[in-house]
N, C-alpha and C positions, 0 to 999 in steps of 0.2 A: 268485333262483329256486331256489338251493340250499335256502333256507328253505321254499319252496313244495314242493320235492321231499320234504323231511323231513315236512312236514305231510301231503303225499299219502300217505306211508307210514303215518303215525300215524292218519290218518282213513280209510284204505282208499279214498282217492279221493273222499270225499264232499264235495260243495259245496252250500251252501244260500244263500238270499238274506239271512239274518240278520234275520228279521222281528221277533223279540222285542226289546223295549227293552234287556234286559240284554246282548244282543250288542253294541249300540252303546255302552253304558256301559263294557263291558269294553275296548273298543278306542278310546274317547274320540272317536268319530265322531258327527256329527249323526244324528238319527232322520229320514232322508230321506222325502219323500212317496213313495207307492207307485210312481208313474211313474218317478221318478228311481232308486229302489231297483232296479226291474226293468231299467232301462237300464244301470245300473252292473253288475248281475249278468250280463246278457247279454254285455256287453263283457269283463267279467272272465273268464267261462268261455271265451270265444273266445281271450283272451290266454293263459290257462293251457293250453288245448288246444294251441295253436300252439307255445308255448314248450317244453312237455314233448315235443313231437314233434321239435323242432329239433336239440338237441344242438349243441355248439359255440357259435354266435353267434345271437342272436335280437334283433330290433329291432321295436318296435311303438309307434305313437302314436295314441291315441284321445281321445275327449272326456273320459273319466274316468281312464284308465290309460295310462301310457306307460313304456317301458323300453328300455334297450340292454344286453342281457345277453351276457356273453362267458364262455368257459370252462365252458359247461354240459356236464355229463357226459351222454353219450347214454343214453336210457332202456334198461333191461334188457328191458322188455316192448315188443312192437311192436304198433302204431306208437308207443305211449306207455302209461304206467300207466292202467288203467281209471278212469273218472270216474263217480261217483254224484252225480246232481243231485237235490236234495231239495226238495220243496214241493208245494203243491196248486193254485196259481193257474194260469190258462191260460198266462201268460207263462213260468212255470217249466216247465210241461209241454212247451211248444214248445222251450225250450232243451234239455231232456232228450232229446227226439226228435232234435234237430239235432246234439248234441255228446256225449251220454253213453252209457255202456255199461249203466248202471243208473239207474232212477228210483225214488226213495224218497218216501213220503208217510205222514202219519197222517190225511190228509183236512183239511178246513177246520175251523178252531176253531169250537166251539159246536154241532157236530153231536152229537146225543144217541145213547144206546145203541139206540133203536128204529130209527134211520135210518142208522147208520154203515156197515152192510154194503152196502146199496144205494148209498149215497153213494160209497163206495170202488169199487164195481163200475162205477158210472157214470164216475168219473174214469179207471179203467183202460180202459174201452171207448174213451173219448176219446183216450187215449194210443195205443191200437192204430190208431184211425182216422187220427190224425195221422201215424203211421208209414207207413201205406199211402198217404196223400196225398203224403208226401215221397218215396215210392219205396223205403222202408226196410221190411225184413221185421220185423213186430212182434215175432217171437220173438227178434230180436237185441238187444232192450232188456229187460234183466232187471227184474222188478218186485219191489219191496221195501216192506214196510209197518212203520212204527214203532208199537208198541203203547203208545199214550198216550191219556190222557183216557178217552173212552168205550170204548176198547179195553184199558184197564188189565187185565192178566192176573192180578193178585195178589189178587182179592177172594175167591176160594174155590178149592178143589181142583177139578181138571178144567177150570178156566176157560182156562188157557193151551192145553191140548190142544184144547178146543173152538174157540178163536179161530184156532189154526193150521189146523184143518180148514176153517173158514169162509173164511179168507183164501186157502187153496189152491183152494177151489172157485170163487172168483171171479178166479183168475189170478195171485195173488201167490206168488212162488217163495221168498221170504225174509222172515222176521220178525225185527225188531230189538226188544230189550227193554232197559229200564234195569235195573240190578242192584237186586233187592229191598232196601228200606231197613229194614224192621222184621223182627222174628223171625217174625211171622205171615206176612208176605209171603215170607220165605225158606222157610218150611215148605211153602207152596204151590209155590214154585219147585222145591224138592227132590223133591216128590211128582210134579209134572207133567213136569219136564224129561226124565227117562229115557224116558217114554212118547213124547214128541215126537221125541226122538232115534231111538228104535226105528222110528217110522213113517217118518222121513226116510230111513233106511237102506233 
């Protein structure tokens, strides 16, 4: 769990299902069917949630994960470090509502530029409805969007600024970007980032 606490700090609490093949190649794990992947994910998030709250000793035994952890340092943050659950599927959204402080998504793979904003707005509305159904204040779950694929911000100047405005309008409070890889992408970033920062302030 000390490793998990270290990863928590490095990843700012982000947890995803590992849907990409390279995630499994990197860890040497099988590419599980979606039902098993979601079951593992649900159990794993519950395990991490409880262990990070425990401090001292924590014991759990599940279908996919088990552990007997001793000597855990108590969390500095209460009741534990915040967790970001990342994904687009119904199952992941349900886990985010149940366990997380932040939900992150880039939407489903394959959604094009013409439909991505409404697609993300629909997912976000669903998350709010799930919060209400669970008796949770929707405002207590931060909304975060990864600018990937149809939302790539580096195609032209003002693109990042425009996307941030669109995402804010549909309820996302945070945008996450990959660092630009090329000189052209970096030029867009250097042009747009100060404007985004100024608006955020």
